[in-house]
N, C-alpha and C positions, 0 to 999 in steps of 0.2 A: 502629409502632415495633419495631425488632428486639429479640428476646429473647436474642441471642447474647452470650456473655461471652468476650472476646478475650484474657484473660490467665489462663485457668484451666489451660492445658496440654491441654485437650480440643479436638481438631480441629474447625474450624467445620462441616465437612460432617457430622461425627458429631452435633453439637448440632442441626443442621437435621434430620437423620434422626430424632433422638429427639423433636423438636418435632412433626414430621409424624406419627410413630408415635402420640404422645399424642393428637393431633387426630383421627386415625383411630379410636382407642379411645373418644374422646368423641363420636363420630358426626358430626364436622364435615362429612364429605363424603357423608352418607347419601342426600341428595336425588338426586344424579346419579352418585355413585361416582367422579367425575372430580376429580383434583387440579388446582390452578391450573397454568398453563403455567410452563416453566422461567424465562421472562422475568419473570412475575409473582412467582414465588417469590424470584428474585434481588432484585427490588425490595423485597419484603416483609422479607427478611433482611439486605439491604444488602451483598450479596456478588456475585461474578461468576457467570455461568451454569455455568462449569466446576465450581465448588464445589457448586452445586445438583445438577448432574448426578451428582457423586460420592455425594451423599446419596440421590438416587433410585436409583442403582445398588445401594447397600447395602440399601435397602428391597426392591428387586426380588429380591436374593439371598435375603432372608429370607422371600420369598413373600408379602409384604404388598401389593405393587402389581405391576401388569403394565404395561410401557411399550411402546407400538407407535409407530414413526416415522409421523408424519402424523396420529396420533389423540390422542396424549398419554398420560398415566399414569392408570390406574384402580385403585381399591382392589379387591383380590381378596377376594371374599366368603368369609368363613370361618364355619363353624358352630361356635358355642361350646357345649360341653356344660354342662348344668345339674347342679351337684353340691349336693344338699340337705344343709343343716346342721340337724339336728333331734335329738329325744330319742334316737333310735336310728340314728345315722349309721354306715353301713357302706359301704365303697368300692364293692364289686361291686353291692350292692343299689341304691345311689344312682344308678348309671349304667345300670341295667337298662332295656332298651327303647331306649336311645340309641346303643349300640355293639354290635357283634357279639361282642366278646371283651374281657374285662378280665383284668388280671394284676397281682398284687402280689408283688414278690420282695424277699427280704431281701438287703441289701448287706453288713451287718456287725452283729455282736452282741458285747457285752463287758460286764464288770462294772466300775463306776467309782463314786467317791464322789458322793453327791447334791449338786448345786449348791444354793444357797439357794432359787431358784424351784422346783426339782424337789422338794426336801425339804418345802417349804411346801405344794405342791400335793398331795403324796402323804401328808401328815401323818407325816413321818419326822423323825428327829433329824438335825441338820446332819452332812453327810459320811457318812450311813448308806449302805451299799452298795446300789446300784440296778443293774438290768439295763437296758442301752441297746440298742435295736434300730433300725437305720437301714434304711429301705425305700423302694422306688421303685414308684409306681403307674402302670400303663400302660393305655391303651384302644386297641384295634385296633393295637397295636404302637407307639403314640405316647406318650411320657412325659408325664404330666399333673401328678404330684405327687412331691415328695421329702420324706419325713417321718422324724422322729426320735421314738421312743417310749421312755418310761422306766417301769419297773415295780419294785416292791420285790423285792430280789434273792433272798431266801430262798424266799418262796412261789412265785416264778415262775422259779426256776432252770432248769427244764426247758422253759420256753416256747419257746425257739429250736428245740429238737428237735421239739416238737409242731407248730410252724409249718412246719418243713421237711416233716413228714409230711403235714399237711393243706392247706398253702398258704393258710391263713386265720387271721387273728388271732382272730376270733370263736371258731372251733373250737379253736384253741390255748388260749385262755383257758378254754373249757369243760373242756378236758382238765386244766387246773390247778385246777378246782373253781369257776370263775366261770360259773354257768349263764346269767346274763343281766346286762347292764350298760346304762347309759344315759349320755347326754352331760349333764354337770353344767353346763358353761359353755363358750363359745367366744368368743375375742376375735379380731377380724379387722382387719388393717392391710395396707398395701401398701408395697413398696420396690423400688428398682432391683435387678435380678438380680445376685447376686454371681458371682464366677468359678466357684465350685463349682456354683451353681444353673445357670449357662449350660452347664456341662459335663454335669451330670446330666440336665437337662431339654432339652438340645439347643436352646438359645436363642442368639440373636444379641446382641452388645453393645448396651446400651440397652434391653433387654427389661425388663419389670416382672413381679414375682411378687406374688401374694396370700399373705400370711402369716397363719396361724391358730395360736393357742395354745388348747389345749383340755384338759379333764379328763373322763375317763370314770369313773363310779362303779358299783360292784356294787349291784344292786337289793337293798335291805334292808341294805346295808353301806356301807363307806367307799370312798374313791377308790382305783382300781387302776391307772390309766394316765394319764400326762401326756404330751402330744404337742405338737411344733412341726412344722408342715407348711408347705411352699412349693408353691403351685400356679402353673402358667404362666397369666398373666392373659389372654393372647390366645386361650387354648384353653378356659378354664373360667369359668363364672359361679357364684359361691357363693350359693345360695338359702337364706335362713334361714327355717325352718319353725317356727311356733309350735305348742305342744301342742294337739292337736285340729284343726289345720288340715288340710284335704284336699289 
């Protein structure tokens, strides 16, 4: 039975591409790596082969499949990076040994009133001033994550300057007096990539991002950092590590 919705304003070929993308992510074609034929897909979705061909072309442009006349369409094998979520989650350290080079770069910083979730996470009064820092994380030149971090504004007023000097949040926090910090909690969900996500992470329409909400706390103290991060789901696996796990 077709899963297509014909009165949503979303083109049928896009819906088909999204369904196939999701199937690839769920390992539907892992045995052979080969997608069904155009004719079989047309029957499956109840559309003509031209519509299927447009969907496959979109997936090929995104690098998810490779189509060769006479052979069919095959899933392009992609190596996903494993990003550990644990008591001491650090971007560069978490990808060590998997890539040759990591880079985190600040996109924007500003002072703004704390929203209700930010104020609650950082134990601040509603609308208290907080420092917002937007960052992009890259591995070997490929964008992996787009993160927004919030800090109490007075104590961490010079954090952007320290970050520009050191290129590291950990070292910037140390310069602000936070010698060590740990992850207090992380919530993980998933969602379709927004227009901003697609632009920042170089994703195609229909892509999925993994969303994390997290709080880091100073060892022996209170919370210091609240973060919302978006990871490209087809590039990263989030691996939750329990305390004491090897």
